[in-house]
N, C-alpha and C positions, 0 to 999 in steps of 0.2 A: 479252549485250553488244550495244551499238549496232551498227547496220550499219556496215560497215567504213569508217568515216570516218577520214581521216588524223588523227592525234592531235590534232588541234586541234579531234580529233579532235577529232577534236576537231579547237575553235576557235570556236565559233560564237556570236556574241552579237548580239542585235538591240537596236536603240535605241528610244527613245520615239516614239510615233506621234501624240502630242498636242502641240498648240502650247503654248508657255509654258516654264516652268522645266524643266530636265533633272533627273530623279529621282536621288537619291544613288547608287543601285545601278548605274545606267547610267553615271553620271559616273565611278564608281570603276573599272568595267570598262574604260572608254575610257582612263583614266589609266594602266592597265597597259600599254597599247600605244603611246600617243602619243609617248612619250619619244624613240625613235629611228626610228620608222617614218615613211614618207612616204605621204601620202594619194594614192590613185589610184582612179579609178572603174572600173567594169566595162569601159568603152571603153579600149582601149589597154593592157589588162593582159596580162602574159605568159600564154600558155595553160599551164595547170597542172592537175594532177589533185588531187582532194580525197578520194575514197573509192571503195570497191568495194561494190556491192550484189549479193548472190547469193540470189535467192528459193529457199527450201529445197525447194519442190515443183516447181520448173521448171528441171530440170538444164541445159537448153539456153540459158537466159537469163543474161546478164551485163550489169550496168550499171556504167559508169565515170562517177562524178560528177566534174565539172570546174568551173573558174571561168568557163566559157562554156556551161554546160548539161550535159545527160546524153547519154552515148554508149551505145548499146544494141545488143546482139547477141541474136538468138533462135536461133542455130544453133551454139552453143558457140564463138563467136569467128571463124567463117568469114567472115561479113559484118557490117558495122557501119552503124548509122543514128544520126542526131543529132537531139536536141530542144533548142532554144535556151533561154536564160534568159528566161522570159516576165516580164511586168510584176509579177505577184504574186510571182514567184520571184526578184525582184531581189536580188542579192548572197546567194543561197541558200548555205547551208552546213550542216554537221552532218547530212548525208543519212543515212537509215536505212530499212530495209524491215522491215515487220511480218511476223508469222508467217502461214502458210497458214490458211485458204484465200484470205484477202483479199489478202495480199501488198501491202498499202498502203505507198506510199512517203511518207516524212515528210522535212521539211527545215525549217530556221529561216531566215527571210528578213527583209527590212526590213518586211514586212507582218505578221510574227509567226510562229506555227507554222502551216505549210501542209502539205497532204497531197494525194496524187493516187491515184485508183483505176484509172487507165488509162495507166500507164507514162509519165506526165508530159504527156499530151495536154491535160489540164485540171488546174488546181490550185485548191483551195479553202482558205479561211482558217479556222482553228479558231474556234469560237464559244463561247457561254456566258460564263463569267466572264473568259475570255481573249480575247474578241472585241476586236479593235483594240488589243490590249495587247502591249507588248514582251515577248519571250520570249528567255531566254538559254541554256536547256538543255531537252532533252526525252528521254524514254526510252520506247520501245515495248516492252511486255512480250513477250518471245519465246515465252511459253507461252499467251498469251491475246490474240487479235486485237482485243478490245474495250477493253483497258486500256492507257492511256498516262499517264505522269507528265510534268510540265513545271514549270520554274521561270520565273515571270513576275511581272508586277505588274498587277493589274486596275485599280489606280489609280496611274498612273505619275507623279502629282504629290504622292504622299503622303510622299516622301522615304525610303521603306523600302528594305531591301536585298533585296526580292523575297520571294515565297511559293512553296510547293510546291502544285501543283494536280493533280487526277486526273480522267481521263476514263474513262467506262465504255461509250462508244460508238465507240471507235476513234479518238478525237481530234476528233470532230465538235463536241462541246461539252465544257466543263469545269465542274466544280462549285465549291463554296466552297473556300477554301484549307485544306489539311491542316496546314500549318505556315507561320508567318510569321516571318521573321528579326527578332530583337529590334533595337531601335534601335542603330545603330552597327555592325551586322553585315551581311555580304554573302554570300548563297548562291551557290555556284559550280558545283555539280553534284548530280545525283540519279540513283540506279539501284536496281533491285530485284534479288533473287537468283533466278536461274532455278530452282534446285533447291528453293527455298522462297519463292515470290513474296510472302509476307506480310512478309518481311524487306526493309526499305528502308534504304538508306544515303544520306546527303547530306553534302556538304562545305560549309564556311562559313568566312569570315574575319572576325575582329573587328577593328574600327578604333577609335581611331587606331592607327597602326602596322599590323603584319600578324601577327595571332595566329590560327593555323589551328585549326579545330574540326571534329570529326566527329560527325555525328548518326546515330542508329539508331532504327528502329521495328520492332517485332516483330508488329504487327497491321495491316500495309498502310498505315501512315501515320496511323492514327486517333489514336494516342498516340506520344510520343517520349521516349526516355531523355534524361537530362540530357546536354548536349553534352560530348563528351570533349575535353579540352585536350591536343592532340598537339604542341604547340610544342617541348617538351623533346626530342622525337625527330625532328621534321621541321624545326625551326628557325623563325624568323619569316618564313615563306614562304607562298605561295598554293597550296593543294592542290585538285585536281580528280579526280573519279573516272574511272579508265580502265575498270575492269571488276570484276565480282564473279565469282569462279570458278564455272563452270557446274555443278560437282559438289559444291562446298563453300561454303555460304553464309557461313561465317566468314572465308573468304580473300578479301581485297580488294586491289586494285592502285590506287595513286594516282599521278598525275603532279604533281610538286611543282616549281613555278616559283620560282627564286631571282632575285636581282638579276642574277647572271651564271650561266647554265646551268640545267639541270633534272635532277631526280632521279626515279627509279622507286622508290616506296615500297611494300613488301609487308607485309601483316599476315595472320597465320594464326589470329588469335583475335578477330576482329570489331573490330579497331581498338585493342585495349588496348595492343599493342606493335607496333612496325614495324621492319623491316630496310630498308636502302637499298642494294641490291646494284648498281645501275646509276646512273652519273652521267655527264653529257655537258656539254661546255663551252657548247653553244648550246641546242638544243631536241630533245626527243623527238618523233618523227614517226609511228611506226607500232607497233602491238602486235597480237599474236595468241596465243591459247591454243589449241593444236591439239588434235584429238580424242585424240591419243596422250598428251597431257599436256605435251608440249614447249611451252615459252613462248619466243616470239620478240619482241625489242624492237629498233627501229631509231631512229636519230636523226642529228644532225649534231654532230660533235665538232671538235676542233682538232688540227692537227699541231704539231710543235715550233716552227714559225714563226707559229702563230696562225691559219693558214688553215683554212677550214671543210672538213671531210672527212666522207664517209659513214661511219657506225659502226653495227654490229649486234652483238647479244648473244643467246646461246641458253642456256636453262636446261632441264635434264632432271630436276631435283629439286624441282619445284613453285615455283620462284622463289627458293629459298634462295641459290643461287649461279648465276652466269652466266659463260660463256666467250665470247671474241670470235667473231663471226660475220661473215665477209666478205659485204657486201651492196652492191647499187646504191643510188642515192639514193632510198630508199623513201619514199613519201607515205602508203601504206596497205597493209594486209594483210588477207586474208580466205580462209577455207578452206571447201570444200564437197566432200563425198564423196572425201576423200583428196587433193584437189588444192588447192594453196596458190597464191592469186593475189596478185601484188604490183604496185602502181602505182609507177612510177619516173619519172625525168626524161626526157621524150620526146626532148629534144635531146641531153643529155649522156650518157644511158644507151642511147640508140638504141631505146628502146621505152617506150611509155606504160603498157602492161599486159603482164605476163609471167605464166607459170604454171610451177609446180614440182610434181614428183611425188616429190621426195626431201626434203620438209620445208624447202625453201629453200636447200639446198646448191647447187643450180643452178636457174636460171630460163631457160625458153624464151620468147623474145619472142612475144607473141600479137597485139599491135596497136600501131601508131603512129597519131597523129592523122590522118595523110594516108591511112589505110586506110578512113576514113569514105567511103562511096559514095553515101549518100542522106540526105535529110531525112525524118524520120518523117512519114507522109502526113497525119496529123491536125494537124500544126503547120506544114505546108509554107508556107502563106500568111503566117502570123504571123512565121515565122523567115526569110523571104526576104531581108530587108535585112541581118540579122545574118550570114546565110550568105555573102552577097556580100562583106561586110566581111572575114570570116575568109579567104575565098578570095583576096581581093586582097592579103592579108598572107602568102599562101603556106601557110596551114595545110592546105588541101586543094584539089583541083581545082575549077574553076568549074562543072564539070558536075554536081557534087554538088547545087548549088542548084536545078537543074531536074529532079532525079531523086527519085522516091518509089517505091521498090520493096521496102519493108521489111515489108509485110504488115499494117500498121496501117490502120485505117479512116480515110478522109479526113474523115468526119463522126464526131466523137467522141461520147461518151455524152451530152453536153449540147448536141448539135447544132452541133458545131464552134465552141464558145464558147472556143476556145483562147486563153488569155491574158486572157480577159475576166471571170474569176471575181472580180475586185476590183482596184482600182487602188491601187498602193502610195502611201502618204502620204509626200510628199517632205520632210516635217518630221523624218524619222528620221535626223537628222544624227549623233547619237551612235552609231547602228549603223554608219554609214559609217566613223566613227573607229575603232570596235572591230575591224572586219574589213579595214580598209585594208591591213594588213600582207600580206594574201593577194593584193591587187590590185597587181601589180608592173608598172610602166610598161615597155613594150618598150624595150630598150636600156639601161635603168637597172640598176645593181647590185641584187641581191636583198638586202633588209634582213635582219638577223639577229634582229630583235626577235620575241619569242614572241607568239602570239595571245592575245587577252584572255580568252576563256572557252571553251577547247576541251578536248576529251578526246581521248586517243589513239584512232586508228582501230583497227579490228580487233575489233569486238565480234562474238562468235560465239554 
């Protein structure tokens, strides 16, 4: 599963980087969000968490992905440093971390698919067929650090609904498309099975209207079965992949977005049939399948008066049934070595990151944003202005901006080229539209609109 990005996790869609007409697939993604959301740039956004990254072979390291950069601890949460959103990582979302020994960090930004080998000191943009191309989803193989799948468009003016691409060098370059959406179709998500990496699933929507389809490949994407029409079970709604069960390649979890509310859909037979055991009035926000087999889902529901409330659900039978699970306002979930981490609302829940040793029955606060005490040394110069802005708004002490005591090198692997790996093309306006729902103006009410192309966080 993807690194533990909030379900929107998911969320993350990138727009075109070429001048001229907006491709159909980007326009459709944008249209899913623009209805009720209000646009807001990175400046002036509510500080909010997006996901949790836990490198499997580095038990002391924790990354909290936010809409203002990455917050990092190398000592199990005792101290925290910050790395700002650099130019290449503008509006970054759908963060994930690849497997050892590389532990490469990936994200989707207005520049396309980006990656970092040095804890976000430097970011590079994926090349090959996806160079300078809009990307809407990506999945790093949790069993192979060289393999990455992505949905994008190498020709963003062709009017297509995107293609599935594969990389065999860890996302540095991508080859020719493995699958291209037929005319009038839009690809929304892709993921492979941990227990059998040759099995790949993808979700797609046929238009006009909204007709959900599920795609499956048994040979790593070289050939694909005929698309499964799942509208009879999921309704005329938009599906996206949350996860493939790590021990059962036929069990898949989908996030299904309706006009009002969202549904968790579960299949135990590779998509032939689905159950829909969880429904919320607004959006699903977090997902985790724990090592014990327990499945946790969080979201925002409504009370009898229609007000948004936090909602959680727990399953101990593989997702067939769920019981209510009292939770804070969770944005993401991730488990490592028996510890469950949860990203919550820093203001309303009084913690941005908490940890649980009883599978989420209780959370112990681990960090609030004001616990950041330094800027990562390798980005101190490039992040100086952003740091002062955050400090002036009370996010943390002004002393953070002049402190670098986190143990990172001031000269990064490329000679402190921090933030200079490529300049974002400002023509990616469709991307801004798609992710604007995440950028909430300070003082403004939070929109209830779902993200355009996200998957639930909590990939394990």
